[in-house]
Each structure stands twice: as structure tokens, then as C-alpha cells.
All heavy atoms as an XYZ file, in Angstrom:
682
protein
N     -60.055     65.753     -3.519
C     -60.134     64.566     -4.328
C     -59.736     63.369     -3.468
O     -58.797     63.450     -2.697
C     -59.174     64.699     -5.508
C     -59.258     63.582     -6.457
S     -58.231     63.945     -7.895
C     -57.469     62.395     -8.084
N     -60.438     62.285     -3.625
C     -60.120     61.120     -2.805
C     -59.499     60.005     -3.636
O     -59.695     59.905     -4.836
C     -61.342     60.616     -2.068
C     -62.413     60.006     -2.921
C     -63.561     59.518     -2.057
C     -64.638     58.880     -2.924
N     -65.677     58.277     -2.128
N     -58.728     59.185     -2.937
C     -58.160     57.964     -3.496
C     -58.753     56.843     -2.665
O     -58.561     56.802     -1.451
C     -56.626     57.965     -3.423
C     -56.073     59.109     -4.281
C     -56.069     56.614     -3.873
C     -54.589     59.310     -4.180
N     -59.482     55.966     -3.340
C     -60.225     54.954     -2.585
C     -61.268     55.669     -1.759
O     -62.092     56.398     -2.274
N     -61.195     55.515     -0.450
C     -62.162     56.179      0.427
C     -61.507     57.264      1.276
O     -62.116     57.751      2.217
C     -62.814     55.133      1.342
O     -61.812     54.494      2.130
N     -60.270     57.653      0.944
C     -59.525     58.607      1.770
C     -59.301     59.934      1.048
O     -58.986     59.969     -0.137
C     -58.157     58.026      2.178
C     -58.261     56.794      3.042
C     -58.887     57.139      4.369
C     -59.014     55.922      5.269
N     -59.652     56.239      6.524
N     -59.445     61.011      1.798
C     -59.183     62.341      1.281
C     -57.814     62.845      1.720
O     -57.200     63.654      1.043
C     -60.256     63.328      1.743
C     -61.571     63.143      1.033
C     -62.576     62.355      1.581
C     -61.809     63.744     -0.193
C     -63.781     62.172      0.927
C     -63.010     63.572     -0.854
C     -63.998     62.787     -0.288
O     -65.183     62.611     -0.951
N     -57.319     62.390      2.873
C     -56.009     62.798      3.372
C     -54.949     61.849      2.816
O     -55.001     60.651      3.071
C     -55.972     62.780      4.903
C     -56.811     63.872      5.533
C     -56.749     63.821      7.033
C     -55.367     64.223      7.489
N     -55.245     64.283      8.957
N     -53.992     62.391      2.075
C     -53.001     61.549      1.421
C     -52.220     60.701      2.416
O     -51.868     59.556      2.118
C     -52.040     62.399      0.581
C     -51.244     61.577     -0.376
C     -51.785     61.196     -1.591
C     -49.979     61.149     -0.046
C     -51.070     60.413     -2.472
C     -49.246     60.360     -0.921
C     -49.792     59.996     -2.139
N     -51.969     61.229      3.593
C     -51.209     60.486      4.599
C     -51.931     59.218      5.057
O     -51.314     58.320      5.624
C     -50.890     61.368      5.802
O     -52.095     61.798      6.418
N     -53.221     59.132      4.803
C     -54.009     57.972      5.209
C     -54.178     56.939      4.086
O     -54.744     55.877      4.305
C     -55.393     58.421      5.687
C     -55.350     59.293      6.926
C     -56.719     59.816      7.327
O     -57.709     59.595      6.588
O     -56.786     60.475      8.368
N     -53.702     57.255      2.891
C     -53.888     56.368      1.740
C     -52.950     55.170      1.847
O     -51.740     55.319      1.950
C     -53.648     57.113      0.410
C     -53.735     56.158     -0.769
C     -54.647     58.250      0.255
N     -53.532     53.993      1.863
C     -52.809     52.723      1.931
C     -52.961     52.003      0.589
O     -53.709     52.442     -0.287
C     -53.377     51.830      3.045
C     -53.540     52.501      4.382
C     -52.240     52.604      5.104
C     -52.534     53.056      6.530
N     -51.506     53.772      7.146
N     -52.290     50.875      0.454
C     -52.363     50.103     -0.791
C     -53.801     49.729     -1.137
O     -54.203     49.785     -2.301
C     -51.488     48.857     -0.690
N     -54.582     49.391     -0.138
C     -55.972     48.976     -0.407
C     -56.796     50.128     -0.994
O     -57.728     49.909     -1.761
C     -56.629     48.426      0.854
C     -56.891     49.439      1.950
C     -57.586     48.789      3.153
N     -57.800     49.726      4.225
C     -56.932     49.988      5.192
N     -55.775     49.360      5.231
N     -57.214     50.863      6.132
N     -56.447     51.358     -0.650
C     -57.167     52.507     -1.203
C     -56.807     52.724     -2.675
O     -57.653     53.138     -3.457
C     -56.887     53.760     -0.373
C     -57.301     53.584      1.049
N     -56.383     53.524      2.078
C     -58.518     53.393      1.616
C     -57.028     53.331      3.216
N     -58.327     53.243      2.955
N     -55.561     52.417     -3.043
C     -55.190     52.459     -4.455
C     -55.964     51.381     -5.216
O     -56.389     51.614     -6.357
C     -53.684     52.274     -4.629
C     -52.899     53.506     -4.257
C     -52.149     53.690     -3.139
C     -52.813     54.726     -5.000
N     -51.599     54.955     -3.154
C     -51.992     55.610     -4.282
C     -53.359     55.156     -6.211
C     -51.683     56.894     -4.720
C     -53.052     56.440     -6.649
C     -52.230     57.292     -5.920
N     -56.159     50.221     -4.594
C     -56.967     49.167     -5.217
C     -58.403     49.640     -5.433
O     -58.993     49.410     -6.489
C     -56.963     47.894     -4.357
C     -55.637     47.159     -4.375
O     -54.803     47.418     -5.270
O     -55.428     46.312     -3.480
N     -58.965     50.306     -4.422
C     -60.329     50.843     -4.541
C     -60.397     51.866     -5.674
O     -61.351     51.884     -6.450
C     -60.766     51.507     -3.234
C     -61.026     50.572     -2.096
C     -61.287     51.323     -0.786
O     -61.160     52.539     -0.687
N     -61.636     50.571      0.258
N     -59.382     52.705     -5.751
C     -59.314     53.711     -6.811
C     -59.312     53.033     -8.182
O     -60.062     53.423     -9.079
C     -58.061     54.580     -6.633
C     -57.717     55.397     -7.839
C     -58.409     56.554     -8.127
C     -56.701     54.996     -8.688
C     -58.091     57.310     -9.247
C     -56.375     55.744     -9.811
C     -57.075     56.897    -10.093
N     -58.462     52.007     -8.338
C     -58.361     51.301     -9.616
C     -59.707     50.685    -10.001
O     -60.161     50.840    -11.138
C     -57.280     50.217     -9.542
N     -60.325     50.010     -9.053
C     -61.619     49.382     -9.328
C     -62.671     50.426     -9.709
O     -63.438     50.231    -10.644
C     -62.084     48.577     -8.122
C     -61.286     47.313     -7.909
C     -61.717     46.537     -6.666
O     -62.750     46.868     -6.066
O     -60.994     45.593     -6.304
N     -62.706     51.522     -8.969
C     -63.677     52.580     -9.247
C     -63.481     53.222    -10.611
O     -64.428     53.702    -11.236
N     -62.228     53.236    -11.075
C     -61.918     53.821    -12.381
C     -61.995     52.797    -13.505
O     -61.763     53.121    -14.667
C     -60.518     54.440    -12.343
N     -62.325     51.539    -13.143
C     -62.435     50.496    -14.149
C     -61.084     50.003    -14.655
O     -60.976     49.544    -15.788
N     -60.046     50.096    -13.807
C     -58.705     49.672    -14.188
C     -58.341     48.370    -13.490
O     -58.847     48.084    -12.408
C     -57.684     50.747    -13.773
C     -57.926     52.152    -14.306
C     -56.997     53.138    -13.620
C     -57.739     52.181    -15.817
N     -57.457     47.613    -14.095
C     -56.952     46.395    -13.461
C     -56.046     46.807    -12.303
O     -55.229     47.716    -12.440
C     -56.177     45.561    -14.463
N     -56.198     46.153    -11.159
C     -55.410     46.513     -9.972
C     -53.912     46.460    -10.248
O     -53.174     47.379     -9.911
C     -55.718     45.562     -8.817
C     -57.012     45.806     -8.141
C     -57.150     44.797     -7.018
N     -58.366     45.023     -6.255
C     -58.671     44.339     -5.186
N     -57.884     43.383     -4.748
N     -59.786     44.598     -4.542
N     -53.457     45.364    -10.830
C     -52.018     45.186    -11.057
C     -51.460     46.259    -11.996
O     -50.389     46.811    -11.738
C     -51.741     43.796    -11.622
N     -52.174     46.558    -13.040
C     -51.710     47.571    -13.991
C     -51.719     48.956    -13.357
O     -50.793     49.743    -13.559
C     -52.571     47.562    -15.264
C     -52.046     48.473    -16.345
C     -50.662     48.071    -16.856
O     -50.280     46.913    -16.835
N     -49.899     49.047    -17.290
N     -52.743     49.259    -12.581
C     -52.809     50.560    -11.903
C     -51.674     50.696    -10.890
O     -51.049     51.756    -10.791
C     -54.159     50.724    -11.217
N     -51.391     49.627    -10.156
C     -50.293     49.657     -9.183
C     -48.966     49.875     -9.895
O     -48.153     50.701     -9.477
C     -50.258     48.353     -8.385
C     -49.114     48.275     -7.405
C     -49.113     46.951     -6.654
C     -47.908     46.820     -5.752
N     -47.910     45.560     -4.998
N     -48.749     49.138    -10.976
C     -47.504     49.263    -11.734
C     -47.320     50.695    -12.244
O     -46.248     51.274    -12.106
C     -47.517     48.279    -12.910
C     -46.289     48.346    -13.777
C     -46.381     47.364    -14.933
C     -45.179     47.530    -15.858
N     -45.283     46.691    -17.045
N     -48.363     51.253    -12.805
C     -48.266     52.609    -13.369
C     -48.093     53.652    -12.271
O     -47.318     54.605    -12.419
C     -49.500     52.928    -14.212
C     -49.422     54.255    -14.896
C     -48.288     54.279    -15.927
N     -48.225     55.606    -16.506
C     -47.097     56.291    -16.666
N     -45.940     55.764    -16.333
N     -47.140     57.488    -17.189
N     -48.785     53.481    -11.155
C     -48.649     54.409    -10.026
C     -47.219     54.398     -9.509
O     -46.637     55.454     -9.231
C     -49.641     54.052     -8.904
O     -50.973     54.114     -9.430
C     -49.521     55.012     -7.734
N     -46.626     53.214     -9.403
C     -45.235     53.114     -8.966
C     -44.286     53.769     -9.972
O     -43.337     54.459     -9.576
C     -44.840     51.652     -8.748
C     -45.343     51.040     -7.447
C     -45.141     49.526     -7.453
C     -44.657     51.671     -6.249
N     -44.537     53.586    -11.252
C     -43.703     54.217    -12.275
C     -43.723     55.737    -12.130
O     -42.682     56.388    -12.171
C     -44.179     53.833    -13.680
C     -43.900     52.404    -14.071
C     -44.573     52.012    -15.389
O     -45.324     52.829    -15.967
O     -44.356     50.878    -15.839
N     -44.909     56.276    -11.962
C     -45.042     57.731    -11.823
C     -44.384     58.210    -10.529
O     -43.651     59.206    -10.523
C     -46.532     58.161    -11.881
C     -46.699     59.629    -11.519
C     -47.112     57.879    -13.257
N     -44.616     57.492     -9.435
C     -44.040     57.888     -8.143
C     -42.514     57.856     -8.179
O     -41.857     58.665     -7.523
C     -44.564     56.969     -7.035
N     -41.952     56.950     -8.951
C     -40.490     56.857     -9.047
C     -39.899     57.924     -9.959
O     -38.772     58.366     -9.746
C     -40.082     55.466     -9.518
C     -40.331     54.388     -8.473
C     -40.037     52.998     -8.999
C     -40.332     51.958     -7.924
N     -40.114     50.579     -8.428
N     -40.626     58.343    -10.970
C     -40.084     59.298    -11.940
C     -40.436     60.759    -11.641
O     -39.718     61.668    -12.070
C     -40.549     58.947    -13.348
O     -41.946     59.136    -13.477
N     -41.497     60.991    -10.911
C     -41.974     62.356    -10.693
C     -40.980     63.276     -9.976
O     -40.788     64.421    -10.405
C     -43.315     62.328     -9.957
C     -44.095     63.631     -9.881
C     -44.352     64.216    -11.256
C     -45.404     63.400     -9.155
N     -40.305     62.838     -8.907
C     -39.360     63.748     -8.252
C     -38.250     64.245     -9.184
O     -37.930     65.436     -9.195
C     -38.800     62.919     -7.096
C     -39.899     61.956     -6.769
C     -40.473     61.602     -8.118
N     -37.681     63.347     -9.986
C     -36.625     63.751    -10.912
C     -37.162     64.723    -11.960
O     -36.480     65.693    -12.326
C     -36.018     62.527    -11.587
N     -38.369     64.494    -12.422
C     -38.985     65.394    -13.395
C     -39.205     66.776    -12.785
O     -38.942     67.793    -13.427
C     -40.325     64.808    -13.893
O     -40.073     63.526    -14.476
C     -40.991     65.718    -14.895
N     -39.645     66.815    -11.541
C     -39.854     68.092    -10.862
C     -38.541     68.852    -10.713
O     -38.490     70.065    -10.950
C     -40.500     67.857     -9.493
N     -37.484     68.145    -10.334
C     -36.168     68.788    -10.201
C     -35.672     69.304    -11.549
O     -35.089     70.390    -11.629
C     -35.146     67.822     -9.601
C     -35.244     67.703     -8.123
N     -34.808     68.687     -7.256
C     -35.747     66.719     -7.346
C     -35.017     68.303     -6.012
N     -35.606     67.110     -6.035
N     -35.907     68.538    -12.601
C     -35.479     68.952    -13.944
C     -36.201     70.233    -14.357
O     -35.585     71.160    -14.885
C     -35.756     67.830    -14.945
C     -35.277     68.117    -16.338
C     -35.528     66.936    -17.256
C     -35.111     67.266    -18.675
N     -35.377     66.161    -19.593
N     -37.496     70.291    -14.108
C     -38.250     71.501    -14.446
C     -37.781     72.698    -13.623
O     -37.688     73.812    -14.136
C     -39.746     71.266    -14.230
C     -40.427     70.359    -15.246
C     -41.841     70.025    -14.792
C     -40.445     71.017    -16.616
N     -37.477     72.449    -12.349
C     -37.013     73.528    -11.483
C     -35.693     74.102    -11.988
O     -35.482     75.309    -11.940
C     -36.838     73.040    -10.053
C     -36.314     74.124     -9.124
C     -35.830     73.583     -7.800
O     -35.462     72.419     -7.697
N     -35.841     74.420     -6.784
N     -34.816     73.244    -12.458
C     -33.486     73.704    -12.860
C     -33.438     74.260    -14.280
O     -32.415     74.802    -14.690
C     -32.477     72.563    -12.713
O     -32.790     71.511    -13.597
N     -34.513     74.156    -15.031
C     -34.562     74.690    -16.394
C     -34.531     76.215    -16.326
O     -35.478     76.843    -15.835
C     -35.833     74.211    -17.092
C     -35.942     74.671    -18.536
O     -35.186     75.568    -18.962
O     -36.798     74.126    -19.251
N     -33.458     76.844    -16.819
C     -33.339     78.298    -16.700
C     -34.444     79.066    -17.429
O     -34.790     80.184    -17.028
C     -31.964     78.609    -17.298
C     -31.513     77.381    -17.998
C     -32.333     76.235    -17.494
N     -35.022     78.481    -18.446
C     -36.073     79.154    -19.200
C     -37.393     79.261    -18.450
O     -38.279     80.014    -18.834
N     -37.531     78.528    -17.371
C     -38.787     78.529    -16.619
C     -38.773     79.507    -15.450
O     -39.813     79.840    -14.908
C     -39.114     77.128    -16.134
C     -39.314     76.164    -17.285
C     -39.862     74.856    -16.805
N     -39.966     73.915    -17.892
C     -41.016     73.792    -18.690
N     -42.059     74.554    -18.524
N     -41.022     72.901    -19.658
N     -37.605     79.899    -14.982
C     -37.512     80.868    -13.899
C     -37.861     80.336    -12.516
O     -38.214     81.104    -11.629
N     -37.778     79.028    -12.319
C     -38.126     78.435    -11.028
C     -36.936     78.292    -10.086
O     -37.103     78.092     -8.895
C     -38.757     77.050    -11.206
C     -40.088     77.071    -11.913
C     -40.396     76.064    -12.810
C     -41.016     78.061    -11.678
C     -41.629     76.057    -13.451
C     -42.240     78.064    -12.314
C     -42.549     77.058    -13.213
N     -35.731     78.338    -10.626
C     -34.534     78.110     -9.824
C     -34.460     79.106     -8.665
O     -34.600     80.314     -8.848
C     -33.286     78.249    -10.698
O     -32.142     77.945     -9.946
N     -34.297     78.577     -7.455
C     -34.186     79.424     -6.271
C     -35.509     79.864     -5.681
O     -35.540     80.494     -4.629
N     -36.615     79.546     -6.310
C     -37.932     79.941     -5.814
C     -38.299     79.074     -4.605
O     -38.381     77.851     -4.702
C     -38.968     79.788     -6.933
C     -40.344     80.253     -6.536
O     -40.876     79.845     -5.509
N     -40.932     81.091     -7.374
N     -38.516     79.709     -3.475
C     -38.795     78.995     -2.223
C     -40.073     78.168     -2.314
O     -40.107     77.029     -1.828
C     -38.899     79.992     -1.050
O     -37.683     80.737     -1.001
C     -39.106     79.282      0.259
N     -41.101     78.696     -2.907
C     -42.364     77.962     -3.026
C     -42.178     76.706     -3.876
O     -42.676     75.632     -3.522
C     -43.460     78.848     -3.617
C     -44.826     78.186     -3.800
C     -45.366     77.684     -2.462
C     -45.797     79.154     -4.446
N     -41.445     76.821     -4.960
C     -41.195     75.668     -5.827
C     -40.404     74.611     -5.064
O     -40.679     73.407     -5.168
C     -40.458     76.085     -7.115
C     -41.306     77.063     -7.932
C     -40.067     74.863     -7.935
C     -42.650     76.530     -8.392
N     -39.430     75.021     -4.263
C     -38.663     74.081     -3.441
C     -39.580     73.331     -2.480
O     -39.436     72.127     -2.280
C     -37.569     74.808     -2.662
C     -36.425     75.277     -3.520
C     -35.389     76.000     -2.668
C     -34.281     76.557     -3.539
N     -33.269     77.271     -2.756
N     -40.528     74.029     -1.875
C     -41.470     73.398     -0.945
C     -42.379     72.409     -1.684
O     -42.675     71.319     -1.167
C     -42.305     74.452     -0.231
C     -41.510     75.289      0.735
C     -42.311     76.466      1.296
O     -43.353     76.841      0.767
N     -41.809     77.038      2.375
N     -42.811     72.775     -2.868
C     -43.665     71.888     -3.661
C     -42.899     70.619     -4.025
O     -43.423     69.507     -3.915
C     -44.188     72.604     -4.922
C     -45.188     73.698     -4.515
C     -44.826     71.607     -5.900
C     -45.570     74.637     -5.643
N     -41.643     70.774     -4.434
C     -40.831     69.610     -4.793
C     -40.606     68.720     -3.579
O     -40.658     67.486     -3.685
C     -39.507     70.051     -5.450
C     -39.812     70.618     -6.840
C     -38.525     68.885     -5.537
C     -38.621     71.218     -7.546
N     -40.386     69.318     -2.415
C     -40.212     68.529     -1.206
C     -41.475     67.713     -0.914
O     -41.405     66.537     -0.564
C     -39.883     69.419      0.004
C     -39.525     68.621      1.236
S     -39.111     69.552      2.748
C     -38.859     71.196      2.223
N     -42.629     68.327     -1.088
C     -43.892     67.624     -0.878
C     -44.065     66.499     -1.901
O     -44.490     65.391     -1.555
C     -45.060     68.607     -0.962
C     -46.446     68.058     -0.695
C     -46.538     67.459      0.704
C     -47.483     69.149     -0.853
N     -43.715     66.760     -3.147
C     -43.775     65.726     -4.183
C     -42.892     64.549     -3.794
O     -43.305     63.386     -3.875
C     -43.357     66.299     -5.556
C     -44.444     67.237     -6.089
C     -43.067     65.175     -6.555
C     -44.022     68.045     -7.310
N     -41.662     64.842     -3.355
C     -40.735     63.778     -2.958
C     -41.289     62.956     -1.795
O     -41.226     61.725     -1.812
C     -39.381     64.377     -2.567
C     -38.610     64.941     -3.732
C     -37.365     65.701     -3.317
O     -37.337     66.285     -2.201
O     -36.425     65.719     -4.113
N     -41.828     63.634     -0.794
C     -42.366     62.939      0.374
C     -43.542     62.050      0.000
O     -43.623     60.889      0.429
C     -42.797     63.943      1.447
C     -41.648     64.669      2.096
C     -42.107     65.841      2.945
O     -43.268     66.250      2.912
N     -41.185     66.405      3.714
N     -44.449     62.563     -0.792
C     -45.643     61.784     -1.151
C     -45.304     60.633     -2.091
O     -45.885     59.550     -1.987
C     -46.713     62.695     -1.730
C     -47.284     63.578     -0.640
C     -48.447     64.377     -1.082
N     -48.988     65.105      0.071
C     -50.106     65.783      0.044
N     -50.818     65.836     -1.057
N     -50.518     66.407      1.114
N     -44.354     60.845     -2.972
C     -43.933     59.755     -3.853
C     -43.251     58.659     -3.040
O     -43.506     57.473     -3.261
C     -43.009     60.280     -4.953
S     -43.870     61.218     -6.234
N     -42.391     59.041     -2.103
C     -41.709     58.050     -1.261
C     -42.729     57.258     -0.435
O     -42.624     56.028     -0.314
C     -40.697     58.734     -0.346
N     -43.721     57.944      0.123
C     -44.761     57.278      0.899
C     -45.544     56.302      0.014
O     -45.819     55.167      0.403
C     -45.699     58.305      1.526
C     -46.888     57.760      2.315
C     -46.405     56.931      3.504
C     -47.780     58.907      2.789
N     -45.884     56.736     -1.184
C     -46.624     55.880     -2.111
C     -45.818     54.636     -2.461
O     -46.344     53.516     -2.445
C     -46.988     56.664     -3.390
O     -47.817     57.773     -3.023
C     -47.714     55.793     -4.402
N     -44.545     54.810     -2.736
C     -43.685     53.665     -3.067
C     -43.612     52.701     -1.893
O     -43.754     51.484     -2.068
C     -42.282     54.151     -3.495
C     -42.375     54.890     -4.832
C     -41.305     52.980     -3.573
C     -41.142     55.694     -5.191
N     -43.409     53.229     -0.689
C     -43.346     52.356      0.494
C     -44.636     51.580      0.668
O     -44.628     50.380      0.927
C     -43.076     53.181      1.768
C     -41.638     53.538      1.991
C     -41.374     54.053      3.389
N     -42.294     55.063      3.880
C     -42.153     56.379      3.670
N     -41.131     56.836      2.982
N     -43.025     57.223      4.181
N     -45.746     52.267      0.541
C     -47.037     51.618      0.807
C     -47.403     50.606     -0.276
O     -48.060     49.613      0.004
C     -48.123     52.667      0.963
C     -47.849     53.535      2.190
C     -49.066     53.783      2.996
N     -48.767     54.348      4.282
C     -49.326     55.451      4.774
N     -50.218     56.101      4.049
N     -49.020     55.875      5.971
N     -46.995     50.848     -1.514
C     -47.350     49.926     -2.587
C     -46.364     48.765     -2.722
O     -46.673     47.774     -3.385
C     -47.443     50.669     -3.927
C     -48.662     51.577     -4.072
C     -48.627     52.282     -5.424
C     -49.959     50.831     -3.891
N     -45.205     48.874     -2.091
C     -44.229     47.786     -2.184
C     -44.069     47.016     -0.896
O     -43.432     45.970     -0.888
C     -42.847     48.320     -2.638
O     -42.393     49.297     -1.700
C     -42.909     48.906     -4.023
N     -44.648     47.512      0.195
C     -44.550     46.812      1.489
C     -45.416     45.556      1.457
O     -46.478     45.532      0.831
C     -45.016     47.727      2.609
N     -44.969     44.512      2.132
C     -45.804     43.312      2.232
C     -47.134     43.671      2.892
O     -47.168     44.480      3.821
C     -45.003     42.366      3.139
C     -43.621     42.925      3.204
C     -43.716     44.387      2.864
N     -48.205     43.123      2.392
C     -49.531     43.397      2.959
C     -49.594     42.926      4.400
O     -49.297     41.786      4.707
C     -50.615     42.712      2.132
N     -49.947     43.859      5.279
C     -50.062     43.532      6.701
C     -51.195     44.334      7.286
O     -51.216     45.546      7.182
C     -48.750     43.861      7.424
N     -52.136     43.669      7.863
C     -53.236     44.368      8.539
C     -54.063     45.224      7.612
O     -54.513     46.278      7.974
N     -54.215     44.792      6.341
C     -55.052     45.530      5.415
C     -54.376     46.728      4.813
O     -55.014     47.589      4.264
N     -53.058     46.824      4.943
C     -52.326     47.942      4.377
C     -52.484     47.883      2.887
O     -52.410     48.695      2.127
C     -50.830     47.874      4.754
C     -50.593     48.047      6.224
C     -50.825     49.449      6.735
O     -50.376     50.413      6.106
O     -51.479     49.608      7.750
């Protein structure tokens, strides 16, 4: 799945989120705001689900790796969407 014109998440910049919003028929500012909200809340939600004893995820190595990836990608998204625009970022 691509965001804007990029398939590799590590290559997704703010302008690609703008392309995504336009392609989906969304307002850029609203899409950016909502993306930031999700990126800020998702890691805590993942940790909460992991620690829920009824789900059986606690201590699962694969789940820990998934949460680490979620944290990294959310942090990258926040940095890229809040950094001052420079060089088409």
C-alpha cells in the first residue's frame, strides 16, 4: 500500500501525506491533524492491548517487535509532519 507516491514507509515525507489526503478527497490540514492524533495515541494503545491479561499478549516476543515498529513509525510520522518544511519534506 502506498502513501502519496511511496511504498516504503521510511521514504514517506509530509508531502506524501498531502498527496494521500488529496487522492482520498480529504482536506490537507484535517488529514494532517488526524494523522498526528493517531500517531500520538497508537503506541499507548498498543501497549495497553499488550498488557491486557485477557488477550494473552504479555511477554510475546513477536508482539513486542510489532509494538517497537509501531513506536518507530509513529515517531517518524510525528517528526516529519511537525518539522518545518525544508527541501520539499
